[in-house]
Each structure stands twice: as C-alpha cells, then as structure tokens.
N, C-alpha and C positions, 0 to 999 in steps of 0.2 A: 504494500500500500504506500509506504514511504517513497519507493522508487517511482510509482505512478504519479504521486503528487509532485515529486521533483521534476519528472519529465514534463508534466503539464506546466509547471512554473517556468521551466527552461523554454518551452515553446512560446509561452506568452511573452517572455522577455525578448526572444528573438523576433517575434512579430512586432513588438513595440519599437525595436531598433530599426526595423525595415520601414516603418511608417514614415512617409514623406512629411517633412516639416515645410510648410508654405511660409516664405518670408513675409513679414508685415512691413508695409511701407506707409509713410505719410506722403502727402502730395509733394512736398519739397524733395523727399528722397527720389520720388519718381521722376520729377522734372530734371533733377540733377543727373539722373541716370542717363538720359539721352541728350542732355545739353553738352556742348563742347566735345562732341564725339565725332570721329571720322567714320563711324558706322552708321549705316542707314537703319533706323529703327522703325519697326512696324509694331505699334502698341495697340492691342485690342482690349477693349473694356467689355466685360461680360458678367453675368451672374448665373449661378447654378439653377435658378428658378426661371430663367428666360429661355423660352423655346427657340426663338431665332438665334440666340447666342449659341446655344448648344449645337444647333444645326451647322453653324459655320465654323466652330472650333477646329474640326479636322482639317479644314482648308489651311489654317494657319500652321498646323504641324507640317502639312505637305509643303507649304512655302518655305518653312525653315529648313526642311530637308533638301529641297531643290536648290537652295542658295547657301548650303552649309560651308562651302569653300570660298564664299564671297563675303565682303564686309556688310552683311545683313544680319540683323538681330530681331527675332520675333519675341515679344514680351506679352504674355497674357496676364491681364490685370483684372482680378475679381473685385467687383464692387458690391459683393454680398454684404448683408447686414451682419453686425457683430455676432448675433446669436447663431449665425450659420457658418462662422469661420471654422468651427470644429468639424464640419462636414466637408470642407473644401478638399482636404487631402484624399479622402475616400472618393470624392467626385473625380479628381484628377486621375487617380488610379483606375477607377471603373471606366473612364472615358479613354484611358491609355494615352493621355497627353504626355508627349515626350519632351516638350520644351518648357522653358522657364515660365512658371506661374507665380505671381505675387498677389497678396491681398492688400487693397487700398483701405487702410483703417482711417477713414474720414466719415464723419456723420453730417457735416454741414456742406451740402451741395452748393450753396451760394458762395462758399469759400473756395472749394477745391475745383469746381468745374471751370471757372474763368482762368484759374492758374494753369489748367491743361490746355484749354482753347476757348476763346470767346465765342466761337461759332457753335459750341456744344449747347444744345437745349436741354440735355439731361437724359435723353432716351438711350437705350442700349438695344442691340449691340452698337458699338461705336469704335472707330479705328482712327488712330493718329499715325501719320507717316512723317518722319522727320529725317532730313538729310542736312546736317549743319554744314557739310562741305560745300553744298550748292545753295545753301540758305533756303531750302525747300521745306515747307511745312504745310500739310494738308490734313483736313479732318473730315471724316465721313460718318454720318449718323445713319444707322440702319445696316442691313447686311451688305457685305461687299463680296463679290465673287472672286474666285481664284484667278480668273482671267483678268479682271480689273486690276487686282493686286500685281499680277505678273507684268502687265503693261507698265504700271507705275514704277515698279521696282527696276525693270529693265531700263526704263528711260533715265531714272536717277543714277543707276550704275554707269550708264554710257556717259553721263555728264561728269562723273567723278574722274574720268581719265584725262 
C-alpha cells in the first residue's frame, strides 16, 4: 500500500512539473516586448471563451512554423478574465498550441487598449502587426486569414532587406 501511495504521489509531482506555466504580462511588458525590435511581431489577442478566436488560433501556429527561420515572432496574448487564468495552461495544451502564449493581466480596458493601439475598439479576436525596422504598425479587429497574414508578412520581410 505504501508503494502504491508513493507511486501515485510521484506521478502527481511529475504531472505538476510538466504543466505549462503561462507568463503574466502587464501592458507595459507587452509593448516593451515588441518595441525597438528588429523582429516582425504578429501579436494576436484572444480569449478561451471566444469562438472566432479559437477558430483562428491554429493559423497563427502555422504562420510561426512557416517563418521559423525568419525574423518573425508570433505572440498569442490571452485577455481572459483573472478567474480563468488557471484554465489557460490546460487550454493551450488541449489546443496543442506550440508557440508562445502570455496572459495580459489588465482589468481596465480604457487603460490598456489605447496603449496597444488607438484603433482597437475592444473586440476580439484582434491582431497587431509591428515591424519597427520599417516603422510599420497595423491593427486588425476580427478574424484574419492565413492568406492575409502571409501577404502582410511577406511584404514586410521584403522591405527589411
């Protein structure tokens, strides 16, 4: 019996160690992340309860894979409510999201939305594309297709040369 309890405890510890920890960002951390970088940032804002967000998330993983050897970074930013943060790691694992996910720990939309982009009305999904090298910044509310992303990314990469 003691061996069984020990084995169960060992399995639980191993499972806990494998659990993904989602980094917590404030808006200034996020903005600083893509500011003054030579990397083209694709920043997608989503929530685990948003159907259109969930539908487009795999597209961002595909884009990250397609441009993995280029100066392109896909950053998935959860805007879930604080009560849902505990569920975020299991959501990422269940959806098999392979690229970086962070949680934006901000509750005052009137503060953080304009810090990200003045054009943002607050709906999700939303995507920010930033290329500091070419001084390009664009914001898209609503779903964005892989084809649209590819055209925008390719154009920005061609301007970097």
